[in-house]
C-alpha positions as CSV (number, residue, x, y, z in Angstrom):
1,M,5.3,-9.0,-3.5
2,R,8.8,-7.6,-4.4
3,V,9.6,-4.4,-2.5
4,S,12.6,-2.2,-3.3
5,L,14.0,0.4,-0.8
6,I,16.2,3.1,-2.4
7,Q,18.6,5.1,-0.3
8,L,20.5,8.1,-1.7
9,A,23.4,10.2,-0.7
10,V,22.4,13.9,-0.8
11,T,25.4,16.3,-1.2
12,D,25.7,19.9,-2.2
13,E,27.8,18.7,-5.2
14,E,24.8,17.4,-7.0
15,T,21.9,19.6,-8.0
16,P,18.3,18.6,-7.3
17,H,17.8,18.4,-11.1
18,D,20.7,15.9,-11.4
19,R,19.5,14.0,-8.4
20,R,16.0,13.7,-9.8
21,G,17.6,12.2,-13.0
22,R,19.6,9.7,-10.9
23,V,16.5,8.7,-8.9
24,V,14.4,8.3,-12.2
25,E,17.1,5.9,-13.4
26,L,17.2,3.9,-10.1
27,V,13.4,3.6,-10.1
28,Q,13.4,2.5,-13.7
29,A,16.0,-0.2,-13.0
30,E,13.8,-1.5,-10.1
31,R,10.8,-1.4,-12.3
32,D,12.7,-3.4,-15.0
33,S,13.9,-6.0,-12.4
34,G,10.2,-6.7,-11.3
35,A,9.6,-4.5,-8.3
36,D,5.9,-4.3,-7.2
37,L,6.6,-1.4,-4.8
38,V,9.5,1.1,-4.7
39,V,10.1,3.3,-1.6
40,L,12.2,6.5,-1.7
41,P,13.7,8.4,1.2
42,E,12.4,11.4,3.0
43,L,13.4,14.8,1.6
44,W,15.7,13.2,-1.0
45,E,15.5,16.1,-3.4
46,T,16.7,18.8,-1.0
47,G,18.3,17.0,1.9
48,G,16.6,16.1,5.3
49,F,18.7,18.6,7.2
50,A,19.3,21.3,4.6
51,Y,17.1,23.8,6.4
52,D,18.5,26.7,4.6
53,K,17.4,25.3,1.2
54,W,13.9,24.3,2.1
55,R,12.1,27.7,1.5
56,A,13.7,28.0,-1.9
57,A,12.8,24.4,-2.9
58,A,9.2,24.5,-1.5
59,T,6.5,24.1,-4.2
60,P,2.9,22.9,-4.3
61,I,3.0,19.2,-4.7
62,S,1.1,19.5,-8.0
63,S,4.2,21.6,-9.3
64,T,7.0,19.4,-7.9
65,P,8.9,18.2,-11.0
66,A,9.8,14.9,-9.5
67,V,6.3,13.6,-9.2
68,P,5.4,13.5,-13.0
69,A,9.0,12.4,-13.8
70,L,8.6,9.4,-11.4
71,A,5.0,8.7,-12.6
72,N,6.2,8.5,-16.2
73,V,8.8,5.7,-15.4
74,R,6.6,3.9,-12.8
75,G,5.0,1.6,-15.3
76,E,1.4,0.1,-15.2
77,N,1.7,-2.3,-12.3
78,M,4.4,-0.9,-9.9
79,W,3.5,1.3,-6.9
80,L,5.9,4.0,-5.9
81,H,6.2,5.8,-2.6
82,T,8.0,8.9,-3.8
83,G,9.6,9.7,-0.4
84,S,8.8,13.2,0.6
85,F,9.2,16.7,-0.7
86,V,9.1,20.3,0.8
87,E,5.5,21.2,0.0
88,A,4.5,24.9,-0.1
89,A,0.8,25.3,0.9
90,P,-1.2,28.2,-0.5
91,D,-1.0,30.0,2.9
92,G,2.9,29.8,2.7
93,T,3.2,27.0,5.3
94,M,5.8,24.4,4.4
95,Y,5.1,20.6,4.9
96,N,7.1,17.5,4.6
97,T,4.7,15.8,2.2
98,S,4.9,12.3,0.6
99,V,3.1,11.0,-2.4
100,L,2.1,7.4,-3.3
101,L,1.7,6.6,-7.0
102,G,-0.3,3.6,-8.1
103,S,-2.7,2.4,-10.7
104,G,-4.4,5.8,-10.9
105,N,-1.1,7.8,-10.7
106,V,-1.4,9.9,-7.4
107,E,-3.3,7.6,-5.0
108,A,-2.6,9.5,-1.8
109,R,-0.6,12.4,-0.2
110,Y,0.6,12.4,3.3
111,R,1.8,15.5,5.4
112,K,4.2,14.3,8.1
113,I,2.4,14.7,11.4
114,H,5.2,14.4,13.9
115,R,8.0,16.8,13.0
116,F,11.5,16.1,14.3
117,G,13.3,18.5,16.6
118,F,12.4,20.8,19.4
119,D,13.5,24.4,18.8
120,E,15.0,24.2,15.4
121,G,14.8,22.6,11.9
122,E,11.7,20.7,10.9
123,A,9.7,21.4,14.1
124,T,10.0,25.2,13.7
125,L,10.1,25.5,10.0
126,M,7.3,23.1,8.8
127,G,3.7,22.8,9.6
128,A,2.3,19.5,11.1
129,G,0.0,17.3,9.1
130,E,-3.3,16.4,10.6
131,D,-4.6,13.4,8.7
132,V,-3.8,9.7,9.0
133,V,-3.7,8.5,5.5
134,T,-4.5,4.8,4.5
135,V,-4.7,3.6,1.0
136,P,-6.2,0.3,-0.4
137,T,-3.8,-1.3,-2.9
138,P,-3.7,-4.7,-4.6
139,F,-1.3,-5.7,-1.8
140,G,-3.4,-4.8,1.1
141,T,-4.0,-1.4,2.8
142,F,-1.0,0.8,3.2
143,G,-0.7,3.5,6.0
144,L,1.6,6.3,5.1
145,A,4.1,7.7,7.7
146,T,7.5,9.5,7.5
147,C,10.5,8.8,9.7
148,Y,9.8,10.3,13.2
149,D,6.2,9.4,13.0
150,L,7.3,5.8,13.8
151,R,8.0,6.9,17.4
152,F,4.3,7.5,17.9
153,P,2.5,4.2,18.0
154,E,-1.0,5.8,18.5
155,L,-0.7,6.9,14.9
156,F,-0.7,3.3,13.9
157,G,-3.2,2.1,16.4
158,S,-5.8,4.5,14.9
159,S,-5.2,2.9,11.5
160,W,-4.7,-0.7,12.3
161,T,-6.8,-3.3,10.6
162,P,-5.9,-6.8,9.5
163,G,-3.8,-6.8,6.4
164,W,-2.5,-3.2,7.0
165,S,1.1,-2.3,6.3
166,N,3.0,0.8,7.2
167,L,5.0,2.7,4.4
168,S,7.6,5.0,5.9
169,S,10.5,6.9,4.5
170,A,13.6,8.3,6.3
171,P,16.6,10.1,5.2
172,H,19.9,8.1,4.9
173,G,23.5,9.3,4.9
174,R,24.9,6.4,2.9
175,S,27.0,7.3,-0.2
176,G,25.8,6.3,-3.7
177,G,22.5,4.8,-4.5
178,S,21.5,1.3,-3.7
179,S,18.4,-0.8,-3.5
180,T,17.3,-3.9,-1.7
181,G,14.6,-6.2,-2.9
182,G,12.7,-8.4,-0.7
183,S,9.6,-10.7,-0.8
């Protein structure tokens, strides 16, 4: 199995639309190089700490422009963890939500359970997810998590079975876009 992890710089100089275009090109390059799984970072479209932009960027996952754009370049055999997006739920609550695309397109959605911060940012602006999400794939069963979730091992203990792997995304401040493939 070849896995590619893509990290992105998120700056105010690049619009979310332009960033989506850059991400689509990076994912397409990884697909063309033979990646079986590509993992994108947390909140790459808006920025992990761009609290002032989250409300304006929040949309239902079914309306997030990045998901169909990424599904179109994914190819038939590649799986893609889309990182996460600011989801707007019907009741107005915002969630940090990731999507896993696979053979049937959207295979799973995961709302981050453990929000980062205490009295500001994600912990005060976003709702907490409630469901542990695992997904059978051709590579084994994947458990979905996002960044700060990794500090709570009980989340993984409740999902652990032989052959289970964790997929997690986190923001990264590195400049440019890069990827690393592994096997």
